[in-house]
Structure formats: structure tokens, C-alpha cells
PyMOL Python script that loads the backbone (N, CA, C, O; Angstrom):
from pymol import cmd

cmd.read_pdbstr("""\
ATOM      1  N   MET A   1      18.560  -6.183 -16.093  1.00  0.00           N
ATOM      2  CA  MET A   1      17.564  -7.062 -14.632  1.00  0.00           C
ATOM      3  C   MET A   1      17.667  -5.730 -13.543  1.00  0.00           C
ATOM      4  O   MET A   1      16.546  -5.501 -13.089  1.00  0.00           O
ATOM      5  N   GLU A   2      18.486  -4.996 -13.120  1.00  0.00           N
ATOM      6  CA  GLU A   2      18.351  -4.244 -12.088  1.00  0.00           C
ATOM      7  C   GLU A   2      17.564  -3.198 -12.426  1.00  0.00           C
ATOM      8  O   GLU A   2      17.551  -2.447 -11.450  1.00  0.00           O
ATOM      9  N   GLU A   3      16.787  -2.681 -13.449  1.00  0.00           N
ATOM     10  CA  GLU A   3      15.704  -1.929 -13.600  1.00  0.00           C
ATOM     11  C   GLU A   3      14.518  -2.512 -13.547  1.00  0.00           C
ATOM     12  O   GLU A   3      13.586  -1.750 -13.289  1.00  0.00           O
ATOM     13  N   ASN A   4      14.212  -3.856 -13.744  1.00  0.00           N
ATOM     14  CA  ASN A   4      13.038  -4.527 -13.164  1.00  0.00           C
ATOM     15  C   ASN A   4      12.998  -4.774 -11.537  1.00  0.00           C
ATOM     16  O   ASN A   4      11.817  -4.983 -11.261  1.00  0.00           O
ATOM     17  N   SER A   5      13.625  -4.822 -10.609  1.00  0.00           N
ATOM     18  CA  SER A   5      14.439  -5.067  -9.644  1.00  0.00           C
ATOM     19  C   SER A   5      13.696  -3.610  -8.738  1.00  0.00           C
ATOM     20  O   SER A   5      12.891  -3.534  -7.810  1.00  0.00           O
ATOM     21  N   GLN A   6      14.350  -2.716  -9.459  1.00  0.00           N
ATOM     22  CA  GLN A   6      13.843  -1.436  -8.985  1.00  0.00           C
ATOM     23  C   GLN A   6      12.613  -1.369  -9.220  1.00  0.00           C
ATOM     24  O   GLN A   6      11.931  -1.004  -8.263  1.00  0.00           O
ATOM     25  N   GLU A   7      12.061  -1.605 -10.211  1.00  0.00           N
ATOM     26  CA  GLU A   7      10.534  -0.869 -10.493  1.00  0.00           C
ATOM     27  C   GLU A   7       9.685  -2.467  -9.595  1.00  0.00           C
ATOM     28  O   GLU A   7       8.489  -2.498  -9.305  1.00  0.00           O
ATOM     29  N   TYR A   8      10.316  -3.197  -9.420  1.00  0.00           N
ATOM     30  CA  TYR A   8       9.461  -4.090  -8.311  1.00  0.00           C
ATOM     31  C   TYR A   8       9.347  -3.868  -6.816  1.00  0.00           C
ATOM     32  O   TYR A   8       8.534  -4.370  -6.040  1.00  0.00           O
ATOM     33  N   GLN A   9      10.642  -2.738  -6.494  1.00  0.00           N
ATOM     34  CA  GLN A   9      10.635  -2.090  -5.273  1.00  0.00           C
ATOM     35  C   GLN A   9      10.078  -1.333  -4.696  1.00  0.00           C
ATOM     36  O   GLN A   9      10.189  -1.140  -3.486  1.00  0.00           O
ATOM     37  N   GLU A  10       9.191  -0.613  -5.641  1.00  0.00           N
ATOM     38  CA  GLU A  10       8.302   0.336  -5.703  1.00  0.00           C
ATOM     39  C   GLU A  10       6.967  -0.278  -4.941  1.00  0.00           C
ATOM     40  O   GLU A  10       6.112   0.337  -4.302  1.00  0.00           O
ATOM     41  N   PHE A  11       7.032  -1.174  -5.117  1.00  0.00           N
ATOM     42  CA  PHE A  11       5.629  -1.979  -4.322  1.00  0.00           C
ATOM     43  C   PHE A  11       6.079  -2.768  -3.814  1.00  0.00           C
ATOM     44  O   PHE A  11       7.018  -3.553  -3.949  1.00  0.00           O
ATOM     45  N   LEU A  12       4.570  -2.304  -2.494  1.00  0.00           N
ATOM     46  CA  LEU A  12       5.282  -3.056  -1.227  1.00  0.00           C
ATOM     47  C   LEU A  12       4.151  -3.603  -0.938  1.00  0.00           C
ATOM     48  O   LEU A  12       3.084  -3.103  -1.294  1.00  0.00           O
ATOM     49  N   SER A  13       4.272  -5.084  -0.018  1.00  0.00           N
ATOM     50  CA  SER A  13       3.042  -6.199   0.526  1.00  0.00           C
ATOM     51  C   SER A  13       2.407  -5.690   1.549  1.00  0.00           C
ATOM     52  O   SER A  13       2.816  -4.859   2.360  1.00  0.00           O
ATOM     53  N   ILE A  14       1.262  -6.283   1.477  1.00  0.00           N
ATOM     54  CA  ILE A  14       0.474  -5.765   2.987  1.00  0.00           C
ATOM     55  C   ILE A  14       1.288  -5.990   4.090  1.00  0.00           C
ATOM     56  O   ILE A  14       0.999  -5.149   4.941  1.00  0.00           O
ATOM     57  N   GLU A  15       2.070  -6.646   4.432  1.00  0.00           N
ATOM     58  CA  GLU A  15       2.850  -6.968   5.291  1.00  0.00           C
ATOM     59  C   GLU A  15       4.020  -5.945   5.390  1.00  0.00           C
ATOM     60  O   GLU A  15       4.499  -5.756   6.509  1.00  0.00           O
ATOM     61  N   GLU A  16       4.499  -5.296   4.370  1.00  0.00           N
ATOM     62  CA  GLU A  16       5.589  -4.020   4.458  1.00  0.00           C
ATOM     63  C   GLU A  16       4.669  -3.072   4.560  1.00  0.00           C
ATOM     64  O   GLU A  16       5.491  -2.163   4.685  1.00  0.00           O
ATOM     65  N   VAL A  17       3.724  -2.562   4.608  1.00  0.00           N
ATOM     66  CA  VAL A  17       3.009  -1.423   4.100  1.00  0.00           C
ATOM     67  C   VAL A  17       2.411  -1.031   5.833  1.00  0.00           C
ATOM     68  O   VAL A  17       2.294   0.067   6.377  1.00  0.00           O
ATOM     69  N   ALA A  18       2.124  -2.408   6.351  1.00  0.00           N
ATOM     70  CA  ALA A  18       2.297  -2.722   7.917  1.00  0.00           C
ATOM     71  C   ALA A  18       3.125  -2.030   8.566  1.00  0.00           C
ATOM     72  O   ALA A  18       2.748  -1.069   9.236  1.00  0.00           O
ATOM     73  N   GLN A  19       4.488  -2.421   8.477  1.00  0.00           N
ATOM     74  CA  GLN A  19       5.969  -2.306   8.878  1.00  0.00           C
ATOM     75  C   GLN A  19       5.896  -0.494   8.738  1.00  0.00           C
ATOM     76  O   GLN A  19       5.986   0.393   9.586  1.00  0.00           O
ATOM     77  N   TYR A  20       5.718  -0.475   7.439  1.00  0.00           N
ATOM     78  CA  TYR A  20       5.948   0.761   7.235  1.00  0.00           C
ATOM     79  C   TYR A  20       5.584   2.153   7.841  1.00  0.00           C
ATOM     80  O   TYR A  20       6.288   3.155   7.965  1.00  0.00           O
ATOM     81  N   LEU A  21       3.582   1.807   8.365  1.00  0.00           N
ATOM     82  CA  LEU A  21       2.822   2.673   8.758  1.00  0.00           C
ATOM     83  C   LEU A  21       3.154   2.192  10.612  1.00  0.00           C
ATOM     84  O   LEU A  21       2.910   2.808  11.650  1.00  0.00           O
ATOM     85  N   HIS A  22       3.624   1.204  10.429  1.00  0.00           N
ATOM     86  CA  HIS A  22       3.335   0.770  12.492  1.00  0.00           C
ATOM     87  C   HIS A  22       2.135   0.192  12.572  1.00  0.00           C
ATOM     88  O   HIS A  22       1.805   0.084  13.753  1.00  0.00           O
ATOM     89  N   VAL A  23       1.530  -0.125  12.008  1.00  0.00           N
ATOM     90  CA  VAL A  23       0.072  -0.720  12.652  1.00  0.00           C
ATOM     91  C   VAL A  23      -0.134  -2.313  11.600  1.00  0.00           C
ATOM     92  O   VAL A  23       0.386  -2.662  10.540  1.00  0.00           O
ATOM     93  N   TYR A  24      -0.999  -2.876  12.391  1.00  0.00           N
ATOM     94  CA  TYR A  24      -1.306  -4.095  12.299  1.00  0.00           C
ATOM     95  C   TYR A  24      -2.067  -4.455  10.542  1.00  0.00           C
ATOM     96  O   TYR A  24      -2.661  -3.621   9.859  1.00  0.00           O
ATOM     97  N   ARG A  25      -1.779  -6.058  10.129  1.00  0.00           N
ATOM     98  CA  ARG A  25      -2.198  -5.839   8.953  1.00  0.00           C
ATOM     99  C   ARG A  25      -3.684  -5.580   8.558  1.00  0.00           C
ATOM    100  O   ARG A  25      -4.118  -5.089   7.516  1.00  0.00           O
ATOM    101  N   ASP A  26      -4.358  -6.036   9.659  1.00  0.00           N
ATOM    102  CA  ASP A  26      -5.826  -6.481   9.323  1.00  0.00           C
ATOM    103  C   ASP A  26      -6.566  -4.301   9.177  1.00  0.00           C
ATOM    104  O   ASP A  26      -7.617  -3.896   8.679  1.00  0.00           O
ATOM    105  N   THR A  27      -5.173  -3.321  10.001  1.00  0.00           N
ATOM    106  CA  THR A  27      -5.568  -1.953   9.658  1.00  0.00           C
ATOM    107  C   THR A  27      -4.912  -1.493   8.035  1.00  0.00           C
ATOM    108  O   THR A  27      -4.952  -0.285   7.801  1.00  0.00           O
ATOM    109  N   VAL A  28      -4.517  -2.104   7.299  1.00  0.00           N
ATOM    110  CA  VAL A  28      -4.254  -1.721   6.043  1.00  0.00           C
ATOM    111  C   VAL A  28      -4.989  -2.583   5.427  1.00  0.00           C
ATOM    112  O   VAL A  28      -4.639  -2.456   4.254  1.00  0.00           O
ATOM    113  N   TYR A  29      -5.771  -3.365   5.470  1.00  0.00           N
ATOM    114  CA  TYR A  29      -7.301  -4.063   4.953  1.00  0.00           C
ATOM    115  C   TYR A  29      -8.447  -3.131   5.166  1.00  0.00           C
ATOM    116  O   TYR A  29      -9.446  -2.975   4.464  1.00  0.00           O
ATOM    117  N   ARG A  30      -8.190  -2.699   5.983  1.00  0.00           N
ATOM    118  CA  ARG A  30      -9.513  -1.452   6.793  1.00  0.00           C
ATOM    119  C   ARG A  30      -9.441  -0.536   5.522  1.00  0.00           C
ATOM    120  O   ARG A  30     -10.403  -0.201   4.831  1.00  0.00           O
ATOM    121  N   TYR A  31      -7.481  -0.022   5.246  1.00  0.00           N
ATOM    122  CA  TYR A  31      -7.582   1.562   5.093  1.00  0.00           C
ATOM    123  C   TYR A  31      -7.764   1.022   3.126  1.00  0.00           C
ATOM    124  O   TYR A  31      -8.126   1.967   2.426  1.00  0.00           O
ATOM    125  N   ILE A  32      -7.563  -0.172   2.447  1.00  0.00           N
ATOM    126  CA  ILE A  32      -7.946  -0.573   1.127  1.00  0.00           C
ATOM    127  C   ILE A  32      -9.446  -0.420   1.340  1.00  0.00           C
ATOM    128  O   ILE A  32      -9.864   0.391   0.514  1.00  0.00           O
ATOM    129  N   LYS A  33     -10.254  -0.800   1.988  1.00  0.00           N
ATOM    130  CA  LYS A  33     -11.784  -1.381   1.867  1.00  0.00           C
ATOM    131  C   LYS A  33     -12.246   0.020   2.100  1.00  0.00           C
ATOM    132  O   LYS A  33     -13.328   0.326   1.599  1.00  0.00           O
ATOM    133  N   ASP A  34     -11.502   1.040   2.876  1.00  0.00           N
ATOM    134  CA  ASP A  34     -12.006   2.118   3.140  1.00  0.00           C
ATOM    135  C   ASP A  34     -12.643   2.757   1.650  1.00  0.00           C
ATOM    136  O   ASP A  34     -12.068   2.740   0.562  1.00  0.00           O
ATOM    137  N   ILE A  35     -14.271   3.432   2.016  1.00  0.00           N
ATOM    138  CA  ILE A  35     -15.414   3.782   1.089  1.00  0.00           C
ATOM    139  C   ILE A  35     -14.798   5.274   0.576  1.00  0.00           C
ATOM    140  O   ILE A  35     -14.498   5.621  -0.566  1.00  0.00           O
ATOM    141  N   GLN A  36     -14.721   6.028   1.853  1.00  0.00           N
ATOM    142  CA  GLN A  36     -14.705   7.193   1.559  1.00  0.00           C
ATOM    143  C   GLN A  36     -13.034   7.442   0.631  1.00  0.00           C
ATOM    144  O   GLN A  36     -13.188   7.947  -0.481  1.00  0.00           O
ATOM    145  N   LYS A  37     -11.847   7.187   0.951  1.00  0.00           N
ATOM    146  CA  LYS A  37     -10.525   7.305   0.869  1.00  0.00           C
ATOM    147  C   LYS A  37      -9.713   6.144   0.648  1.00  0.00           C
ATOM    148  O   LYS A  37      -8.570   6.164   1.106  1.00  0.00           O
ATOM    149  N   PRO A  38     -10.108   5.149   0.031  1.00  0.00           N
ATOM    150  CA  PRO A  38      -9.632   4.193   0.093  1.00  0.00           C
ATOM    151  C   PRO A  38      -8.101   4.123   0.120  1.00  0.00           C
ATOM    152  O   PRO A  38      -7.736   5.244  -0.234  1.00  0.00           O
ATOM    153  N   LEU A  39      -6.818   3.219   0.410  1.00  0.00           N
ATOM    154  CA  LEU A  39      -5.669   3.120   0.204  1.00  0.00           C
ATOM    155  C   LEU A  39      -5.569   2.549  -1.297  1.00  0.00           C
ATOM    156  O   LEU A  39      -6.102   1.444  -1.396  1.00  0.00           O
ATOM    157  N   PRO A  40      -5.068   2.993  -2.362  1.00  0.00           N
ATOM    158  CA  PRO A  40      -4.655   1.993  -3.660  1.00  0.00           C
ATOM    159  C   PRO A  40      -4.013   1.393  -3.566  1.00  0.00           C
ATOM    160  O   PRO A  40      -2.930   1.510  -2.992  1.00  0.00           O
ATOM    161  N   SER A  41      -4.500   0.432  -4.159  1.00  0.00           N
ATOM    162  CA  SER A  41      -3.978  -0.846  -4.233  1.00  0.00           C
ATOM    163  C   SER A  41      -4.006  -1.812  -5.310  1.00  0.00           C
ATOM    164  O   SER A  41      -5.097  -1.774  -5.881  1.00  0.00           O
ATOM    165  N   ILE A  42      -3.190  -2.686  -5.811  1.00  0.00           N
ATOM    166  CA  ILE A  42      -3.382  -3.760  -6.913  1.00  0.00           C
ATOM    167  C   ILE A  42      -3.597  -5.011  -6.772  1.00  0.00           C
ATOM    168  O   ILE A  42      -2.554  -5.651  -6.905  1.00  0.00           O
ATOM    169  N   LYS A  43      -4.836  -5.873  -6.481  1.00  0.00           N
ATOM    170  CA  LYS A  43      -4.918  -7.072  -6.078  1.00  0.00           C
ATOM    171  C   LYS A  43      -4.464  -8.175  -7.570  1.00  0.00           C
ATOM    172  O   LYS A  43      -5.183  -8.404  -8.542  1.00  0.00           O
ATOM    173  N   ILE A  44      -2.933  -8.745  -7.283  1.00  0.00           N
ATOM    174  CA  ILE A  44      -2.377  -9.644  -7.861  1.00  0.00           C
ATOM    175  C   ILE A  44      -2.881 -10.778  -8.263  1.00  0.00           C
ATOM    176  O   ILE A  44      -2.945 -11.204  -9.417  1.00  0.00           O
ATOM    177  N   SER A  45      -3.382 -11.450  -6.910  1.00  0.00           N
ATOM    178  CA  SER A  45      -4.068 -13.028  -7.254  1.00  0.00           C
ATOM    179  C   SER A  45      -4.742 -12.655  -5.521  1.00  0.00           C
ATOM    180  O   SER A  45      -4.602 -11.716  -4.738  1.00  0.00           O
ATOM    181  N   ARG A  46      -5.593 -14.114  -5.503  1.00  0.00           N
ATOM    182  CA  ARG A  46      -6.396 -14.052  -4.545  1.00  0.00           C
ATOM    183  C   ARG A  46      -5.703 -14.013  -3.133  1.00  0.00           C
ATOM    184  O   ARG A  46      -6.454 -14.049  -2.158  1.00  0.00           O
ATOM    185  N   LYS A  47      -4.331 -13.941  -2.924  1.00  0.00           N
ATOM    186  CA  LYS A  47      -4.102 -13.783  -1.636  1.00  0.00           C
ATOM    187  C   LYS A  47      -2.639 -12.942  -1.548  1.00  0.00           C
ATOM    188  O   LYS A  47      -1.842 -12.978  -0.611  1.00  0.00           O
ATOM    189  N   LYS A  48      -2.532 -12.219  -2.728  1.00  0.00           N
ATOM    190  CA  LYS A  48      -1.571 -11.223  -2.957  1.00  0.00           C
ATOM    191  C   LYS A  48      -1.781  -9.349  -3.486  1.00  0.00           C
ATOM    192  O   LYS A  48      -1.558  -8.892  -4.607  1.00  0.00           O
ATOM    193  N   ILE A  49      -2.123  -8.816  -2.619  1.00  0.00           N
ATOM    194  CA  ILE A  49      -2.026  -7.140  -2.787  1.00  0.00           C
ATOM    195  C   ILE A  49      -0.851  -6.429  -2.428  1.00  0.00           C
ATOM    196  O   ILE A  49      -0.231  -6.436  -1.365  1.00  0.00           O
ATOM    197  N   LEU A  50      -0.646  -5.824  -3.470  1.00  0.00           N
ATOM    198  CA  LEU A  50       0.124  -4.855  -3.426  1.00  0.00           C
ATOM    199  C   LEU A  50       0.085  -3.540  -3.626  1.00  0.00           C
ATOM    200  O   LEU A  50      -0.621  -3.109  -4.537  1.00  0.00           O
ATOM    201  N   VAL A  51       0.854  -2.638  -2.795  1.00  0.00           N
ATOM    202  CA  VAL A  51       0.904  -1.147  -2.661  1.00  0.00           C
ATOM    203  C   VAL A  51       1.956  -0.487  -3.368  1.00  0.00           C
ATOM    204  O   VAL A  51       3.104  -0.789  -3.044  1.00  0.00           O
ATOM    205  N   LYS A  52       1.699   0.750  -4.694  1.00  0.00           N
ATOM    206  CA  LYS A  52       2.619   1.453  -5.068  1.00  0.00           C
ATOM    207  C   LYS A  52       3.411   2.547  -3.751  1.00  0.00           C
ATOM    208  O   LYS A  52       2.831   3.153  -2.850  1.00  0.00           O
ATOM    209  N   LYS A  53       4.346   2.519  -3.944  1.00  0.00           N
ATOM    210  CA  LYS A  53       4.931   3.384  -2.511  1.00  0.00           C
ATOM    211  C   LYS A  53       4.608   4.889  -2.610  1.00  0.00           C
ATOM    212  O   LYS A  53       4.127   5.540  -1.682  1.00  0.00           O
ATOM    213  N   VAL A  54       4.974   5.461  -4.041  1.00  0.00           N
ATOM    214  CA  VAL A  54       4.739   6.402  -4.241  1.00  0.00           C
ATOM    215  C   VAL A  54       3.139   7.113  -3.810  1.00  0.00           C
ATOM    216  O   VAL A  54       2.881   8.219  -3.334  1.00  0.00           O
ATOM    217  N   ASP A  55       2.159   5.867  -4.235  1.00  0.00           N
ATOM    218  CA  ASP A  55       0.861   5.782  -3.991  1.00  0.00           C
ATOM    219  C   ASP A  55       0.306   5.906  -2.311  1.00  0.00           C
ATOM    220  O   ASP A  55      -0.546   6.594  -1.750  1.00  0.00           O
ATOM    221  N   LEU A  56       1.017   5.136  -1.988  1.00  0.00           N
ATOM    222  CA  LEU A  56       1.228   5.029  -0.518  1.00  0.00           C
ATOM    223  C   LEU A  56       1.443   6.231   0.059  1.00  0.00           C
ATOM    224  O   LEU A  56       0.678   6.482   0.990  1.00  0.00           O
ATOM    225  N   ASP A  57       2.466   7.273  -0.280  1.00  0.00           N
ATOM    226  CA  ASP A  57       3.138   8.624   0.143  1.00  0.00           C
ATOM    227  C   ASP A  57       1.893   9.159   0.198  1.00  0.00           C
ATOM    228  O   ASP A  57       1.384   9.399   1.292  1.00  0.00           O
ATOM    229  N   ASN A  58       1.079   9.479  -1.270  1.00  0.00           N
ATOM    230  CA  ASN A  58       0.078  10.199  -1.735  1.00  0.00           C
ATOM    231  C   ASN A  58      -0.656  10.247  -0.808  1.00  0.00           C
ATOM    232  O   ASN A  58      -0.805  11.308  -0.202  1.00  0.00           O
ATOM    233  N   TRP A  59      -1.269   9.187  -0.473  1.00  0.00           N
ATOM    234  CA  TRP A  59      -2.255   8.740   0.284  1.00  0.00           C
ATOM    235  C   TRP A  59      -2.166   8.854   2.053  1.00  0.00           C
ATOM    236  O   TRP A  59      -3.016   8.612   2.910  1.00  0.00           O
ATOM    237  N   LEU A  60      -1.229   9.169   2.119  1.00  0.00           N
ATOM    238  CA  LEU A  60      -0.749   9.454   3.598  1.00  0.00           C
ATOM    239  C   LEU A  60      -0.856  10.710   3.854  1.00  0.00           C
ATOM    240  O   LEU A  60      -1.373  11.090   4.905  1.00  0.00           O
ATOM    241  N   GLU A  61      -0.270  11.761   2.711  1.00  0.00           N
ATOM    242  CA  GLU A  61      -0.040  12.928   2.617  1.00  0.00           C
ATOM    243  C   GLU A  61      -1.710  13.696   2.414  1.00  0.00           C
ATOM    244  O   GLU A  61      -2.036  14.766   2.928  1.00  0.00           O
ATOM    245  N   GLU A  62      -2.567  12.855   1.567  1.00  0.00           N
ATOM    246  CA  GLU A  62      -4.438  13.282   1.765  1.00  0.00           C
ATOM    247  C   GLU A  62      -4.605  13.448   3.370  1.00  0.00           C
ATOM    248  O   GLU A  62      -4.753  14.472   4.037  1.00  0.00           O
ATOM    249  N   GLN A  63      -4.531  12.110   3.754  1.00  0.00           N
ATOM    250  CA  GLN A  63      -4.999  11.985   4.886  1.00  0.00           C
ATOM    251  C   GLN A  63      -4.197  13.176   6.035  1.00  0.00           C
ATOM    252  O   GLN A  63      -4.737  13.479   7.099  1.00  0.00           O
ATOM    253  N   LYS A  64      -3.461  13.492   5.793  1.00  0.00           N
ATOM    254  CA  LYS A  64      -2.829  14.233   7.020  1.00  0.00           C
ATOM    255  C   LYS A  64      -3.434  15.782   6.772  1.00  0.00           C
ATOM    256  O   LYS A  64      -3.640  16.555   7.707  1.00  0.00           O
ATOM    257  N   ASN A  65      -3.711  16.146   5.207  1.00  0.00           N
ATOM    258  CA  ASN A  65      -4.483  17.439   5.066  1.00  0.00           C
ATOM    259  C   ASN A  65      -5.800  17.359   5.397  1.00  0.00           C
ATOM    260  O   ASN A  65      -6.250  18.497   5.535  1.00  0.00           O
ATOM    261  N   ALA A  66      -6.822  16.301   5.631  1.00  0.00           N
ATOM    262  CA  ALA A  66      -8.312  15.840   5.781  1.00  0.00           C
ATOM    263  C   ALA A  66      -8.523  16.574   7.236  1.00  0.00           C
ATOM    264  O   ALA A  66      -9.607  16.500   7.814  1.00  0.00           O
TER     265      ALA A  66
END
""", "prot")
cmd.dss("prot")
cmd.show_as("cartoon", "prot")
cmd.util.cbc("prot")
cmd.orient("prot")
């Protein structure tokens, strides 16, 4: 079970991404919908979107270098 829990912890909810970046949830949604460099995300259901932590870190690095 620990392995599955660890895998799940690699994913962040929209709220967790907002806290991590110190921005509002609406800002995270804008990042995800950005046409040029969208934040990679996975839509689980109608109301549930997850972002893989490593993808978030890579996206941040790309933003920094742009």
C-alpha cells in the first residue's frame, strides 16, 4: 500500500498547486488553459483535475527560462 500512496502523492490537486505557487485557484486554471505553454494536467472527472508534481516543476523551470 505504501507504494500506491507514494505514487498518489506525486499528484497535486488544483488547490495544492495554488498553495505551492502562492496563487489563486483561478490562476492555476489559466495556466492549464494557456495556449502557448499550458501546465500539464490530467482531468480525472468533471470536477477533479490533477497535476503531476514533476510536470509542475518542469513547467516552472521552462517558465523561468522563457
